[in-house]
Structures are given as C-alpha cells and as structure tokens.
N, C-alpha and C positions, 0 to 999 in steps of 0.2 A: 233155352232153356223147355224141357220138355214136363208137361204136367200133366199126370192121370187126372183122366176126370170121369166121374158114372156117364155113360150116354144116355141112361134112361131118367137117370135123377142126381142130377149135376148138385155135385156140394157149393152152399152158396158160398163160402168162406173161398173156393175156387174159381168161380166166378165171380166175385170180390176184388181177387187179384186179378184175374185179365183185364176185368176195367179198368183198373187202377192204372194198368200199363197203357192202356187204348186211350184213358183220361192224361196219359204223361204224354203223348205223343208216338208212341211207339205203333210199330206193324205186329200182328199177331199170326198165326196158322189156327185156325176151328173147323170143328168137323161143321158137315152140313147134310141134308137126306142126299145127296149124290156125294163129288166129291169133297175135300177137303179145301177150305179155300184159305185166303190172305186176305187181312182184312185192319183199317183203321179207323177214327173217327170221322166219319164224312163231312162234319165242319171244321177241322182240323187241315188245314194247306198243305201245312212242314209235312205231316202224318202221311198225305197224298201222295207229293211227290217223292218223300221218302219211300212210299211202297212202290213208284213208277222205278225207282231208282233199286231197289230189291230186285224186284221182280226184272229186273233190266227191259223194261215194255217202254216202246216209241208212247210218245203222248197223243200220238194218234187212236192208241187203243183206246176205245173209252169203258169207262168201272160200270159197272150198275154198285145197286147197295141192297141191303137186307134191312127188309122193318120186320116191327114185331105182331103186325097184324095189319087187318084191312083196313082198320081207321086211321093209321097209322100212315098209311101208304094216301092216303087222303090227303095229306099234308103235303107231301111233294109231289101227285101225281092228279091232271083233273079227270073226274071220276065221270063219266057220261052215264048213262044206262045201262048201257051192252057192254059199257066196261067191267061197272060195278058186280053184275052180275057171273062175269065169265071171273072176275076176284074171287066171290063168293062161292062159287063150284067147284075151283082148281086150287084154292088157298087154305091152307098151309101144302105145298108140293114142289115137286120136284122140277118148278119152270121158274123163269126170266121172262119178264113178260115189258116191252117196248110202250111207254104211255107218254101223253103229254105230260108235260115238268108244269110244275108250278114257281113261282117268281121264291119259294123256299131251297129251292135245289141248286148249292152252289156253280158256279158256271164250269169249275174243273172235270164237273163230271157230268156236263151234259153231255147227250149224246148228238147228230146231226138234227138238226130242225127243232131245237129246245125240246128234245124227247129225253126220256131218263129209261134206262134198266133196274126194274123193281123184282125185290127175290120175298118171301117170305118162305123159309124152310121147314118142312116136317119136322125139323129135328132140337129136342128139350135144350142142350147148349145154345146151340145157335139165338131162340128167342129167348131164353134166358137172359145173356150178352147184350140185346135189344132193350130189354127191359128194364134191366139193373143199369144199361147206359143213359137210358134216356131217351135216344137218336139214332138213327140206322147206322150201321156199320157198312164200309166199302166193302165189298166182295168180289174177289177174283181169283180165278184157278191157281189153286197150288202146285202148276206146273211154267215148268218155262216154254214160253209161245212153240206152238210148231211141236211138241212132246207130249206124250202120253200124261192123264194126272198121274200122280205117284200116290198112293195108297198109305204109304205107311208112314206114323209120323215123324219116327226117328229120321228117314231118309229127305222128309221133307225141312227139319231143324237142320240139316249139314247142309241140303243144297241151296239154301235161303241165309248166309251168315246175316247177321243183322236183325233176326227177326229178336223180338222182346220175349216172345214165350211161344210156345206151339202148344192146345191141349190136347191130350192125347186119349183121346176117346177108342183107340182101338182104329183098325183098319176100317178106312172111307170106301166110297165106292171108285168105279173106274172108268164110268158113263157121265160126263158134267149134263147139265140143266139141257132143257129146250126149249130154245128160245122163240118166243112168238107177239110178232110186232101187232100190238093192238086200236093202232092212232088212224087206221083207215076205214073204209065201213066193214068190212071182211077181216077176219084175223089173216096173219100171214107167216109162214113158217119160216122164221129166217135160220136155224137149227134143230135139226131132227137129234134129242137125248132121249135122257131117263124118262121125262114126262112123255104120257101118250097124244101122239096125235091127231089121230081117227075124228073125234071132237069138234076138229077145229075145222080138218080139212070138209065135212059136214057142214057146218054154219058157212063156211065159204062158199058152198055149195049152193046153198039156200036149202 
C-alpha cells in the first residue's frame, strides 16, 4: 500500500500510521537520504525474519539499522573517542558505519566479530520514524540482491509483495550509502557510495 508523505515536513499522522505497522511486526519501505530502504522493528525477531523472506536474502547477508541520532547510536555501539569524532562530523549523512556492538544489539543483526552496521540518515521521514517508534529500524536497500536500487516507490510496492506499507516521498536516489569500517585503528572503506570517501582515506594515511 502506497502512502504519500511530505519528504521535508512529514505529516505526524502518516508517521504514526507507519509506526503502527512497524509495531505490528510489518515490513515497510521508506525513503532515506540515499536509496529507499526496507525496514522493520530491530527488536522484533519475527519481523526481521519476514524482511529476509520478503527481500529473498540469504541469512548470511547482514542488515544495518537506522538510529535517530548519535546518542541513540551509543546504546548499540561502543563509542571510542575516535568513533565519536567521526560520528559527530559525518552524521546525519549518507554513510553506514561498522562499529563494535554492545549487548543491546540482537544477535540476528550482528555482523562478523560482533560488529554492527549503523546509519543516521539525513532525511526527515526516516528520523521521524525512529523518533516515533522509540528504537532503531532495520535498514536494507529496497532492491533485489545484485540489482540496481529502484527509486520509484510504486515499483518497490510491486516488487516486494508482503510489505505492510510504502511511504512514498517521491523518487529516491540510485546510489547507496558509503560503508566505512571504524573497528580498527584506521577507517577502512568497504563500499564507495553516496558519501565522500576522501576524508577517510586522509585519516587512514595519517
């Protein structure tokens, strides 16, 4: 079901409708500052399993999740000083950072070595969803594995039968996030995407 929403000033009742779907264990599609995402409540194991099923993903493919701000990130990731500095400078923004996870993170979304992928997108709709839900939302690109991200909400609705809701904020981007691993002494670029990588290369170079 498509639900049009204002991308800059999302209507509270529509955000509430989407959060109702999340709280009911549904998987929804929503806009981010890069491509559209598919998501569910981080702490609903059945919903996470449903997301894997709807997207047709192997369980070995790890999921990132979206937080509303840096203080929220600190509940789920170990915030060393250098990590906090990077978070403060680059978030909200088009990045997914791999960080050491805390015990608050459900095992189903752990990356290798008890790490997690965390995002704080620079998009009013995404942040409003997290704020209203009160906990993080799983984030997975709204595209089949190996295909280009699809910016059209109507096509997303058609491509993924079983979605509880598609928040239609207009056409999305086509370039996914830049993924940066911050678990080592120096930043490591895992995937170059919408976020600028030069600052991290300079940090790694010393």
